[in-house]
C-alpha positions as a Python dict, from the first residue, in 0.01 Angstrom:
ca = {
    (1, 'M'): (0, 0, 0),
    (2, 'P'): (-125, -33, -358),
    (3, 'D'): (-240, -366, -487),
    (4, 'V'): (22, -531, -711),
    (5, 'G'): (-261, -623, -946),
    (6, 'A'): (-341, -255, -989),
    (7, 'S'): (12, -175, -1107),
    (8, 'R'): (-1, -475, -1343),
    (9, 'A'): (-301, -313, -1507),
    (10, 'L'): (-53, -75, -1674),
    (11, 'D'): (162, -354, -1823),
    (12, 'P'): (-43, -410, -2142),
    (13, 'L'): (-85, -37, -2212),
    (14, 'L'): (137, 76, -2500),
    (15, 'C'): (82, 437, -2395),
    (16, 'F'): (229, 366, -2050),
    (17, 'A'): (529, 182, -2194),
    (18, 'V'): (605, 477, -2423),
    (19, 'Y'): (540, 729, -2143),
    (20, 'S'): (764, 541, -1900),
    (21, 'L'): (1045, 510, -2156),
    (22, 'E'): (1017, 880, -2244),
    (23, 'R'): (1047, 976, -1877),
    (24, 'R'): (1351, 751, -1826),
    (25, 'I'): (1522, 883, -2137),
    (26, 'G'): (1437, 1236, -2026),
    (27, 'R'): (1612, 1177, -1693),
    (28, 'V'): (1921, 1042, -1871),
    (29, 'Y'): (1929, 1344, -2103),
    (30, 'A'): (1884, 1578, -1805),
    (31, 'E'): (2190, 1421, -1647),
    (32, 'L'): (2392, 1430, -1970),
    (33, 'L'): (2298, 1791, -2050),
    (34, 'A'): (2337, 1929, -1697),
    (35, 'P'): (2700, 2039, -1749),
    (36, 'W'): (2578, 2277, -2021),
    (37, 'G'): (2263, 2387, -1839),
    (38, 'L'): (2043, 2275, -2129),
    (39, 'S'): (1701, 2118, -2132),
    (40, 'Y'): (1629, 1830, -2365),
    (41, 'T'): (1415, 2052, -2588),
    (42, 'Q'): (1689, 2316, -2607),
    (43, 'Y'): (1929, 2038, -2707),
    (44, 'L'): (1690, 1936, -2985),
    (45, 'V'): (1671, 2294, -3118),
    (46, 'L'): (2052, 2320, -3122),
    (47, 'T'): (2074, 1978, -3290),
    (48, 'L'): (1828, 2076, -3565),
    (49, 'L'): (1998, 2408, -3631),
    (50, 'G'): (2343, 2249, -3628),
    (51, 'A'): (2236, 1973, -3865),
    (52, 'N'): (2106, 2236, -4110),
    (53, 'H'): (2466, 2337, -4199),
    (54, 'G'): (2436, 2704, -4116),
    (55, 'V'): (2106, 2758, -4294),
    (56, 'P'): (1860, 2926, -4056),
    (57, 'L'): (1518, 2773, -3990),
    (58, 'T'): (1199, 2961, -3928),
    (59, 'L'): (1030, 2930, -3593),
    (60, 'G'): (743, 2759, -3776),
    (61, 'E'): (979, 2502, -3930),
    (62, 'L'): (1134, 2428, -3592),
    (63, 'G'): (788, 2393, -3441),
    (64, 'R'): (677, 2146, -3707),
    (65, 'M'): (996, 1940, -3675),
    (66, 'L'): (968, 1927, -3296),
    (67, 'D'): (588, 1908, -3286),
    (68, 'L'): (580, 2215, -3059),
    (69, 'D'): (350, 2516, -3074),
    (70, 'S'): (489, 2868, -3085),
    (71, 'G'): (377, 2933, -2726),
    (72, 'T'): (621, 2665, -2610),
    (73, 'L'): (894, 2717, -2867),
    (74, 'S'): (924, 3098, -2864),
    (75, 'P'): (1023, 3130, -2495),
    (76, 'L'): (1267, 2841, -2534),
    (77, 'V'): (1437, 3007, -2833),
    (78, 'K'): (1445, 3340, -2647),
    (79, 'R'): (1630, 3171, -2358),
    (80, 'L'): (1884, 3029, -2605),
    (81, 'E'): (1919, 3375, -2757),
    (82, 'R'): (1982, 3536, -2415),
    (83, 'R'): (2262, 3281, -2368),
    (84, 'G'): (2411, 3389, -2701),
    (85, 'L'): (2358, 3050, -2866),
    (86, 'V'): (2106, 3149, -3132),
    (87, 'R'): (2007, 3462, -3316),
    (88, 'R'): (1648, 3551, -3406),
    (89, 'D'): (1576, 3778, -3699),
    (90, 'R'): (1265, 3883, -3888),
    (91, 'D'): (1234, 3764, -4246),
    (92, 'R'): (1298, 4054, -4486),
    (93, 'D'): (1005, 3961, -4707),
    (94, 'D'): (756, 3882, -4430),
    (95, 'E'): (805, 4053, -4094),
    (96, 'R'): (571, 3801, -3929),
    (97, 'V'): (822, 3521, -3987),
    (98, 'V'): (1099, 3471, -3731),
    (99, 'V'): (1419, 3308, -3856),
    (100, 'V'): (1650, 3132, -3610),
    (101, 'A'): (2021, 3060, -3664),
    (102, 'L'): (2310, 2938, -3450),
    (103, 'T'): (2565, 3195, -3340),
    (104, 'D'): (2936, 3111, -3333),
    (105, 'D'): (2894, 3011, -2967),
    (106, 'G'): (2595, 2799, -3064),
    (107, 'R'): (2797, 2621, -3334),
    (108, 'D'): (3077, 2558, -3084),
    (109, 'L'): (2828, 2417, -2833),
    (110, 'H'): (2665, 2202, -3102),
    (111, 'A'): (3008, 2050, -3170),
    (112, 'E'): (3064, 1992, -2796),
    (113, 'L'): (2730, 1811, -2772),
    (114, 'A'): (2825, 1558, -3041),
    (115, 'D'): (2896, 1287, -2782),
    (116, 'V'): (2564, 1319, -2598),
    (117, 'Q'): (2386, 1076, -2830),
    (118, 'R'): (2673, 826, -2800),
    (119, 'C'): (2657, 852, -2420),
    (120, 'L'): (2288, 765, -2428),
    (121, 'A'): (2350, 478, -2670),
    (122, 'E'): (2610, 334, -2431),
    (123, 'R'): (2336, 294, -2170),
    (124, 'L'): (2117, 90, -2404),
    (125, 'P'): (2155, -274, -2512),
    (126, 'D'): (2406, -309, -2795),
    (127, 'D'): (2177, -472, -3049),
    (128, 'R'): (2181, -243, -3352),
    (129, 'A'): (1927, -446, -3547),
    (130, 'A'): (1678, -437, -3260),
    (131, 'A'): (1741, -64, -3210),
    (132, 'A'): (1684, 6, -3581),
    (133, 'D'): (1366, -203, -3572),
    (134, 'L'): (1241, -19, -3263),
    (135, 'M'): (1310, 320, -3427),
    (136, 'A'): (1124, 214, -3740),
    (137, 'R'): (826, 92, -3539),
    (138, 'L'): (814, 407, -3326),
    (139, 'R'): (827, 629, -3636),
    (140, 'E'): (555, 420, -3800),
    (141, 'A'): (332, 449, -3492),
    (142, 'N'): (399, 823, -3469),
    (143, 'D'): (318, 874, -3838),
    (144, 'F'): (2, 667, -3804),
    (145, 'L'): (-120, 864, -3502),
    (146, 'A'): (-40, 1195, -3675),
    (147, 'R'): (-296, 1123, -3946),
    (148, 'P'): (-617, 1329, -3924),
}
């Protein structure tokens, strides 16, 4: 049996607190998205495309917004395309650029998923000021760590 002191060694580590929270939130999203057979990252792609009001995004733009490389993002988008939720096209001016857009089914699903965020929020403490402060601090830390 592990020493309780050993597990307490993780308590002051910010990285572990963030990691642990991310894993817990990931499990909640997995549960919430299960009825649609979506992964969290697929949900994020649909959310970005849906929030862009019908304007397609390039694979590169999606990758930058999600902080994902093309080796991770391309297969994910292909799976969404096979399900008929997105359409991939080559840019007319530059064949190397892949443009991604929601299909009608993808737009319908995006609308269905509108309550997912609310369902997650219902599982969190109802302190909007603290939540806004936490979001601001997380974004600040993320921006700071993204610097070269």
